[in-house]
VEXFITOR-198800 format. One record per atom (N, C-alpha, C): atom name; x, y, z negated. Coordinates in steps of 0.001 Angstrom, whole numbers, plus 500000, padded with zeros to 6 digits. Each point is the difference from the previous one (the first is absolute). Layout:
<pts>
PT  site      px      py      pz
PT    CA       X       Y       Z
...
</pts>
This chain:
<pts>
PT  site      px      py      pz
PT     N  395202  053662  434463
PT    CA  500555  501534  499437
PT     C  499203  500785  500908
PT     N  499760  501095  498920
PT    CA  499091  501358  500665
PT     C  501163  500564  500925
PT     N  499227  500256  500857
PT    CA  500591  500759  501278
PT     C  499653  501556  500231
PT     N  498793  500522  498857
PT    CA  499597  500852  500387
PT     C  500753  501313  499856
PT     N  499882  500835  500802
PT    CA  500723  501292  499923
PT     C  499564  501186  498817
PT     N  500691  500364  499288
PT    CA  499434  501051  498842
PT     C  499735  501243  500969
PT     N  498828  500677  500149
PT    CA  499925  501070  500503
PT     C  499042  501024  499121
PT     N  499984  501288  500226
PT    CA  499279  500740  499233
PT     C  498404  499479  499770
PT     N  499392  499478  500913
PT    CA  498625  499543  500222
PT     C  499827  499033  499237
PT     N  501123  498920  499682
PT    CA  499763  498908  499303
PT     C  500868  499808  498844
PT     N  500497  500910  499343
PT    CA  501069  500454  498842
PT     C  498972  500084  498909
PT     N  500209  499239  498897
PT    CA  499573  499821  498734
PT     C  501240  499797  499160
PT     N  500845  500327  500133
PT    CA  501032  499961  499361
PT     C  500155  498720  498856
PT     N  499765  498784  500890
PT    CA  500248  498709  499523
PT     C  500347  498829  500811
PT     N  500956  499368  499779
PT    CA  500377  499171  500932
PT     C  500060  498519  499503
PT     N  501157  499083  500236
PT    CA  499852  498471  499570
PT     C  499510  500203  498237
PT     N  499371  499528  499748
PT    CA  499686  499534  498390
PT     C  499860  501374  499204
PT     N  499404  501331  500838
PT    CA  499808  501032  499227
PT     C  501280  500751  500098
PT     N  501120  499759  500736
PT    CA  501306  500676  499725
PT     C  499844  501284  501141
PT     N  500358  501156  499418
PT    CA  499632  501295  500625
PT     C  500908  499927  501628
PT     N  499298  500620  500988
PT    CA  500741  499971  501453
PT     C  499949  501354  500170
PT     N  500746  500574  501225
PT    CA  499993  501286  500415
PT     C  499422  500075  501400
PT     N  499200  500894  500372
PT    CA  499556  500048  501269
PT     C  501168  500069  500846
PT     N  499857  499329  501342
PT    CA  500712  500117  501335
PT     C  499660  501684  500600
PT     N  501169  500698  500503
PT    CA  499865  500997  500248
PT     C  500481  499958  501326
PT     N  499025  500518  500992
PT    CA  500480  499597  501501
PT     C  500809  501216  500525
PT     N  501095  499795  500836
PT    CA  500967  501246  500271
PT     C  500031  499685  501718
PT     N  500110  501378  500361
PT    CA  499804  500264  501534
PT     C  501685  499937  500299
PT     N  500843  500828  499192
PT    CA  501162  500186  500330
PT     C  501108  498990  499857
PT     N  501584  500025  500157
PT    CA  500453  498890  499533
PT     C  501253  500331  499221
PT     N  500740  498910  499457
PT    CA  500903  500585  499204
PT     C  501389  500183  500767
PT     N  500342  500911  499607
PT    CA  501388  501018  500716
PT     C  501357  499742  499126
PT     N  499896  499541  498903
PT    CA  501169  499943  498997
PT     C  499749  499318  498746
PT     N  501085  499249  499558
PT    CA  499636  499248  499031
PT     C  501404  499890  499380
PT     N  500203  500362  498575
PT    CA  501177  500088  499482
PT     C  500225  499849  498539
PT     N  500758  499522  499368
PT    CA  500064  499983  498539
PT     C  501056  501019  499397
PT     N  499325  500659  498663
PT    CA  500600  500904  499301
PT     C  500250  499148  498783
PT     N  501091  499407  499453
PT    CA  499841  499301  499108
PT     C  499376  498933  500125
PT     N  499044  499620  498600
PT    CA  499099  499092  499967
PT     C  498541  500354  500738
PT     N  499859  501295  500743
PT    CA  498689  500322  500626
PT     C  500391  500015  501284
PT     N  498738  499202  500855
PT    CA  499823  500305  501437
PT     C  499108  501078  500367
PT     N  500499  500828  501033
PT    CA  499199  500841  500724
PT     C  499775  499399  501348
PT     N  498634  500304  500222
PT    CA  499573  499390  501373
PT     C  499482  501565  500593
PT     N  500206  500370  500945
PT    CA  499536  501358  500622
PT     C  499220  499350  501383
PT     N  498857  500674  499986
PT    CA  498683  499602  500991
PT     C  500076  501190  500631
PT     N  499518  499980  501369
PT    CA  499795  500853  500836
PT     C  498881  500200  500250
PT     N  499090  501160  499988
PT    CA  499041  500100  500257
PT     C  498651  498852  499604
PT     N  499831  499851  498678
PT    CA  499198  498882  499472
PT     C  498565  500171  500321
PT     N  499651  501007  500273
PT    CA  498339  500299  500486
PT     C  499896  500001  501479
PT     N  501319  499885  500946
PT    CA  499900  500227  501260
PT     C  500156  501587  500238
PT     N  499900  500834  499380
PT    CA  500332  501457  500376
PT     C  501623  500361  500456
PT     N  500143  501249  500419
PT    CA  501388  500058  500093
PT     C  500975  500722  499242
PT     N  499383  500339  499164
PT    CA  500787  500792  498966
PT     C  500060  499405  498550
PT     N  499173  498849  499663
PT    CA  499859  499475  498808
PT     C  501335  498809  499771
PT     N  500530  499731  498814
PT    CA  500941  499051  499639
PT     C  499349  499606  498620
PT     N  500819  498830  499799
PT    CA  499826  499499  498451
PT     C  501163  499285  499837
PT     N  500305  500028  498684
PT    CA  501116  499292  499418
PT     C  499495  498799  499107
PT     N  500412  498900  499977
PT    CA  499625  499175  499118
PT     C  501281  499807  498707
PT     N  499719  499765  498763
PT    CA  501340  499840  498853
PT     C  499447  498527  499492
PT     N  500861  498981  500105
PT    CA  500027  498673  499392
PT     C  501163  499748  499127
PT     N  499710  499896  498566
PT    CA  500723  500059  499267
PT     C  500156  498154  499690
PT     N  501544  499942  500121
PT    CA  500599  498682  499838
PT     C  500605  499678  498832
PT     N  500064  498723  499660
PT    CA  500842  499526  498955
PT     C  501605  500268  500096
PT     N  500576  500067  500952
PT    CA  501460  500314  499935
PT     C  500185  500470  501530
PT     N  501364  500714  499912
PT    CA  500178  500582  501194
PT     C  500461  499045  501371
PT     N  500419  498724  499525
PT    CA  500351  498903  501270
PT     C  498278  499889  500477
PT     N  499113  499744  499233
PT    CA  498821  499603  500298
PT     C  499078  501012  501151
PT     N  500234  501242  499460
PT    CA  499608  501356  500806
PT     C  500808  500092  501039
PT     N  501547  499376  500206
PT    CA  500413  499968  501464
PT     C  499571  499189  500863
PT     N  499450  498763  499881
PT    CA  499752  498765  500536
PT     C  498506  500441  500232
PT     N  498980  500754  499191
PT    CA  498644  500267  500550
PT     C  500438  500984  501030
PT     N  500751  500929  499941
PT    CA  500260  501238  500980
PT     C  499999  499231  501256
PT     N  501213  498810  500022
PT    CA  500362  499580  501202
PT     C  499039  499179  500789
PT     N  498924  499456  499204
PT    CA  499043  499500  500278
PT     C  499042  500486  500839
PT     N  499602  501384  499467
PT    CA  498915  500926  500642
PT     C  501079  500567  501073
PT     N  500789  500034  500219
PT    CA  501168  500685  501390
PT     C  499627  498793  500975
PT     N  500513  498605  499546
PT    CA  499657  499188  501114
PT     C  498709  499883  500384
PT     N  498870  499869  499222
PT    CA  498648  500299  500433
PT     C  499452  500785  501123
PT     N  500507  501173  499662
PT    CA  499783  501461  500852
PT     C  501071  500014  500861
PT     N  501368  499279  500146
PT    CA  500786  500212  500990
PT     C  501005  501410  500018
PT     N  500010  500305  498690
PT    CA  500752  501326  499494
PT     C  501483  499698  499704
PT     N  500794  500614  500602
PT    CA  501575  500160  499729
PT     C  500353  500265  498897
PT     N  500771  499359  499360
PT    CA  500501  499736  498615
PT     C  500648  501741  500010
PT     N  499332  500783  498642
PT    CA  500787  501304  500023
PT     C  501157  500207  499049
PT     N  500315  500782  500035
PT    CA  501045  500470  498760
PT     C  499562  500215  498446
PT     N  499026  499613  499799
PT    CA  499442  500588  498698
PT     C  499807  498870  499361
PT     N  499978  498544  500681
PT    CA  500321  498852  499279
PT     C  500806  499896  498757
PT     N  499835  499767  498764
PT    CA  501084  499999  498697
PT     C  500764  498478  500447
</pts>
């Protein structure tokens, strides 16, 4: 098994058997919210670059509403975030 971390330095857009891969992006901040709106998960990150005023919101499209709810729940569990009233 290849455990090489893909970074900008070694990123050549290929992985196993030539399949495309995405580079790893280092984040300095922490996840502050994760919830689903229908079949989309929103993951809110505080200060991804370590600055005091920036933030980033990831949108993850899922196959179903229940899949999105489960993924959002796992993000909250991992980052010890209380469940919000935004969950579907």
